ROFIDREN-838688 format. One record per residue (C-alpha): residue in three letters; x, y, z. Coordinates in steps of 0.25 Angstrom, whole numbers, padded with zeros to 4 digits, always signed. Layout:
<atoms>
ALAXYZ
...
</atoms>
This chain:
<atoms>
MET+0473+0432+0447
LYS+0465+0419+0447
SER+0467+0408+0437
PHE+0456+0398+0432
ASP+0455+0388+0421
VAL+0442+0395+0416
ALA+0436+0409+0418
VAL+0421+0410+0414
VAL+0416+0424+0412
GLY+0401+0423+0415
ALA+0393+0416+0426
GLY+0380+0413+0419
VAL+0375+0399+0417
ILE+0385+0397+0405
GLY+0397+0402+0412
ALA+0394+0394+0425
SER+0391+0381+0417
ILE+0405+0382+0410
ALA+0411+0385+0423
PHE+0404+0373+0430
GLU+0408+0364+0418
LEU+0423+0368+0418
ALA+0424+0367+0433
GLY+0419+0353+0432
ALA+0432+0350+0424
ASP+0440+0355+0435
LEU+0444+0369+0429
SER+0445+0381+0438
VAL+0434+0391+0433
VAL+0430+0405+0437
VAL+0417+0412+0432
LEU+0416+0427+0432
ASP+0404+0435+0430
ARG+0402+0450+0430
ASP+0388+0449+0437
ASP+0381+0438+0446
PRO+0383+0424+0441
GLY+0371+0418+0433
LYS+0364+0431+0433
GLY+0364+0434+0418
ALA+0357+0427+0407
SER+0357+0414+0415
TRP+0349+0420+0426
ALA+0339+0426+0416
ALA+0337+0413+0407
ALA+0324+0404+0407
GLY+0331+0391+0407
MET+0325+0384+0395
LEU+0334+0372+0390
SER+0330+0372+0376
PRO+0339+0368+0364
ALA+0327+0372+0354
PRO+0331+0385+0346
ASP+0323+0397+0347
THR+0326+0401+0333
PRO+0333+0394+0321
ARG+0345+0403+0324
ASP+0347+0395+0337
ALA+0347+0382+0330
PRO+0363+0380+0331
LEU+0361+0380+0346
VAL+0352+0368+0346
PRO+0363+0357+0347
LEU+0371+0365+0358
ALA+0358+0367+0366
ALA+0353+0353+0364
ARG+0367+0348+0370
SER+0366+0358+0381
LEU+0352+0353+0385
ALA+0357+0339+0385
LEU+0368+0343+0395
TYR+0358+0350+0404
PRO+0354+0338+0413
GLU+0369+0335+0416
PHE+0372+0350+0417
VAL+0361+0352+0427
ALA+0365+0340+0435
ALA+0379+0344+0437
VAL+0375+0359+0440
GLU+0365+0354+0451
GLU+0375+0344+0457
GLY+0386+0354+0457
SER+0378+0366+0463
GLY+0368+0359+0471
GLU+0357+0368+0465
LYS+0346+0364+0455
THR+0345+0371+0442
GLY+0330+0370+0439
TYR+0333+0361+0427
ALA+0320+0354+0421
ARG+0318+0346+0408
GLU+0303+0347+0406
GLY+0304+0350+0391
ALA+0298+0362+0384
LEU+0285+0365+0376
GLN+0285+0375+0364
ILE+0271+0380+0361
PHE+0265+0385+0348
PHE+0253+0394+0346
GLY+0244+0398+0334
ASP+0240+0392+0321
GLU+0255+0389+0317
ALA+0258+0381+0330
GLU+0259+0368+0324
THR+0267+0373+0312
GLN+0277+0380+0322
LEU+0278+0367+0330
HIS+0281+0359+0318
ASP+0291+0368+0313
LEU+0298+0368+0327
LEU+0298+0353+0328
SER+0304+0352+0314
TYR+0315+0362+0317
HIS+0318+0357+0330
HIS+0319+0342+0325
LYS+0329+0347+0315
LEU+0338+0353+0326
GLY+0337+0339+0334
LEU+0328+0344+0345
THR+0317+0335+0351
THR+0306+0345+0350
GLU+0292+0337+0349
PRO+0278+0342+0346
VAL+0268+0340+0358
PRO+0253+0341+0357
ILE+0248+0354+0362
HIS+0238+0346+0371
THR+0250+0339+0377
ALA+0257+0352+0379
ARG+0245+0357+0387
VAL+0245+0345+0396
TRP+0260+0347+0399
GLU+0257+0362+0401
ARG+0243+0364+0406
LEU+0244+0379+0406
LEU+0248+0380+0391
THR+0240+0390+0383
PRO+0228+0384+0375
GLU+0234+0392+0364
ALA+0245+0383+0362
GLN+0244+0376+0348
ALA+0257+0367+0347
ALA+0268+0363+0356
ALA+0283+0357+0355
TRP+0289+0349+0366
PHE+0304+0350+0369
PRO+0306+0338+0378
ALA+0321+0340+0381
GLU+0320+0354+0385
GLY+0321+0359+0400
SER+0324+0371+0408
VAL+0333+0376+0420
ASP+0332+0387+0429
PRO+0343+0396+0424
ARG+0345+0404+0437
VAL+0347+0392+0446
LEU+0355+0384+0435
THR+0365+0395+0434
SER+0366+0396+0449
ALA+0368+0381+0450
VAL+0379+0381+0439
LEU+0386+0392+0446
GLU+0386+0385+0459
ALA+0390+0372+0453
ALA+0402+0379+0446
ARG+0406+0385+0460
ASN+0405+0371+0466
ARG+0415+0367+0455
GLY+0425+0377+0459
VAL+0421+0388+0449
GLU+0424+0403+0454
ILE+0412+0412+0450
HIS+0414+0427+0452
PRO+0402+0436+0450
HIS+0404+0451+0447
ARG+0417+0449+0440
ARG+0418+0455+0427
VAL+0428+0450+0417
THR+0435+0463+0411
LYS+0445+0456+0402
LEU+0450+0443+0396
LEU+0464+0440+0399
LEU+0470+0438+0385
GLU+0484+0434+0381
GLY+0486+0433+0367
ASN+0475+0424+0362
GLU+0472+0418+0375
CYS+0462+0421+0386
GLN+0469+0419+0400
GLY+0458+0424+0409
VAL+0450+0436+0412
LEU+0451+0449+0419
VAL+0440+0451+0430
GLU+0441+0466+0433
ASN+0455+0467+0437
GLU+0457+0452+0440
LYS+0463+0442+0431
VAL+0457+0429+0430
CYS+0465+0419+0422
ALA+0459+0407+0415
ALA+0463+0397+0404
HIS+0449+0399+0399
VAL+0439+0410+0399
ILE+0425+0408+0395
VAL+0416+0420+0393
ALA+0401+0416+0396
ALA+0396+0430+0400
GLY+0383+0429+0392
CYS+0379+0442+0385
ASP+0391+0449+0391
SER+0401+0440+0385
ASN+0406+0449+0374
GLU+0408+0460+0385
VAL+0416+0451+0394
ALA+0430+0457+0392
ASN+0440+0465+0384
GLY+0430+0475+0380
GLY+0421+0465+0374
ASP+0428+0465+0361
LEU+0434+0451+0363
LEU+0422+0443+0368
ALA+0413+0450+0358
ARG+0421+0442+0347
TYR+0417+0429+0353
ALA+0405+0432+0361
PRO+0396+0443+0354
THR+0385+0441+0365
ARG+0373+0451+0367
PRO+0362+0452+0377
VAL+0348+0447+0373
ARG+0338+0450+0384
GLY+0328+0440+0388
GLN+0316+0443+0398
MET+0310+0433+0407
VAL+0298+0431+0417
ALA+0296+0421+0428
LEU+0282+0417+0432
ARG+0275+0409+0443
PRO+0262+0403+0437
ARG+0250+0403+0446
ALA+0249+0388+0445
ASP+0257+0378+0435
GLY+0266+0385+0425
VAL+0273+0376+0415
ALA+0280+0363+0417
ARG+0290+0365+0406
ILE+0295+0375+0396
VAL+0284+0381+0387
ARG+0288+0390+0376
SER+0282+0397+0364
GLU+0287+0408+0354
GLY+0283+0418+0364
ALA+0289+0413+0378
TYR+0294+0402+0386
LEU+0290+0397+0400
VAL+0300+0389+0408
PRO+0296+0383+0421
ARG+0304+0383+0434
LYS+0304+0372+0444
ASP+0298+0382+0455
GLY+0286+0385+0446
ARG+0291+0398+0439
VAL+0289+0399+0425
VAL+0300+0408+0417
ALA+0295+0414+0405
GLY+0303+0421+0394
SER+0309+0427+0386
THR+0312+0439+0377
ILE+0324+0440+0368
GLU+0329+0455+0367
GLU+0341+0461+0362
ALA+0343+0469+0374
GLY+0355+0471+0384
ASP+0348+0473+0397
LYS+0340+0465+0406
VAL+0328+0474+0406
VAL+0314+0467+0408
THR+0304+0473+0399
ALA+0288+0473+0399
GLY+0288+0469+0385
GLY+0298+0457+0387
ILE+0290+0452+0399
ARG+0277+0454+0392
LYS+0282+0445+0380
ILE+0286+0434+0389
LEU+0273+0434+0397
ASP+0264+0434+0385
GLY+0272+0422+0379
ALA+0271+0415+0393
MET+0256+0417+0394
GLU+0254+0413+0379
LEU+0260+0399+0384
VAL+0254+0398+0397
PRO+0242+0408+0399
ASP+0241+0405+0414
LEU+0255+0412+0416
ALA+0247+0425+0415
HIS+0244+0423+0430
ALA+0258+0419+0434
GLU+0266+0428+0443
VAL+0278+0435+0437
LEU+0290+0431+0446
GLU+0301+0438+0439
ILE+0305+0445+0426
TRP+0319+0446+0421
SER+0328+0447+0409
GLY+0342+0442+0405
LEU+0352+0444+0394
ARG+0355+0432+0385
PRO+0369+0432+0378
GLY+0365+0433+0363
THR+0375+0431+0352
PRO+0374+0435+0337
ASP+0369+0421+0333
ASP+0362+0418+0345
LEU+0371+0406+0348
PRO+0380+0404+0360
ILE+0395+0407+0360
ILE+0403+0395+0366
GLY+0417+0392+0364
PRO+0432+0397+0363
THR+0436+0410+0356
GLU+0449+0412+0348
ILE+0455+0416+0361
ASP+0461+0404+0369
GLY+0455+0402+0382
LEU+0443+0411+0379
LEU+0429+0404+0377
VAL+0415+0410+0376
ALA+0402+0404+0381
THR+0391+0414+0379
GLY+0380+0418+0370
HIS+0370+0408+0374
TYR+0358+0417+0372
ARG+0345+0410+0376
ASN+0352+0397+0379
GLY+0362+0399+0390
ILE+0355+0390+0400
LEU+0353+0379+0390
LEU+0367+0380+0385
ALA+0375+0380+0398
PRO+0379+0365+0399
VAL+0384+0364+0384
THR+0391+0377+0385
ALA+0398+0373+0397
LYS+0402+0359+0391
LEU+0407+0366+0378
ILE+0416+0376+0385
ALA+0421+0365+0395
ASP+0424+0356+0383
LEU+0432+0368+0376
ILE+0440+0371+0388
LEU+0443+0357+0392
ARG+0444+0349+0379
ARG+0445+0361+0369
ARG+0433+0354+0361
THR+0418+0352+0363
SER+0410+0339+0361
PHE+0399+0348+0354
ASP+0402+0357+0342
ALA+0400+0371+0347
GLU+0407+0378+0336
ARG+0394+0385+0332
PHE+0394+0393+0345
SER+0409+0397+0345
PRO+0413+0411+0348
LEU+0422+0411+0336
ARG+0409+0412+0327
PHE+0409+0427+0331
ALA+0424+0429+0331
THR+0428+0423+0318
PRO+0422+0428+0305
HIS+0422+0414+0297
LEU+0415+0408+0309
ARG+0405+0419+0311
SER+0401+0417+0296
ARG+0398+0402+0298
THR+0389+0405+0310
ALA+0382+0417+0306
</atoms>
């Protein structure tokens, strides 16, 4: 039987970032994953670093997302130094394109809404957008500019975070399924991995869309982490010449450039629990991509894939302690796991090391699902 200060269940970018942060505070940490580390939602993501909400339902997430975006340069620097690997991080800004007769009205409404949320979104003349992105469709009528946004390559980032964590002494064990939480009264004292006990003063469940199935028949975690899988399909393209220099998006699709010349296009949002790639999903993505950059019709299709995002009932992440001493949750990041990795790691580390956070994260507490009066406040 081994003992650690912290056991993290889940080796995606969230679990790995938490382990990296806690190991930097000289805690002994083990990370357990039932599959290959980093091959879940983190592997499938596009890597956009945008605090802008997709819908008004996402507005409560903006302050947390903006905080995490501000942490990204420091986070990347620490990970790259600790791992000796690059992460594909770039901060070139992003363009959002509007089409049709209502384009200017839609742009005005977006700017007004974003400014109320404290975002630095700016209008940009469409001719300027075409200078920046020379392959942009002539059908574009208006554009918004997001100067603070950037991107990262999620696959290389997650690999780098895992390596940086190992180099800080974190033990990472693949193909080790947690079958039970070790509970003594109202205290979590570790986990059972198959037939082996792993003792820990703190257990952090960061298992993505599988978090509510981690242990104890799923009943216990479902109270605090009612996650569900939401499928997203993706396409990687290699343009015949230049692609895009920065993130370009519209209501129909988004394009994220990689430093090796690839362009990642996405994505679908499907209430589905398998990683099937469908003809309809890929067609939707490619139609949206070619609407933005018609020349992508000639691009080579390098890869198609799908992943399962961890959705929650209110589409917001679940971060913080439960009513069980020693049991914390860090999951449900939905479409923002890559972006929210630095701030999630900081929040969990603060809760373990100082029992408080410098950022008010009560809105994301697991207790909003477990406690009726809190659930009514956050509905």
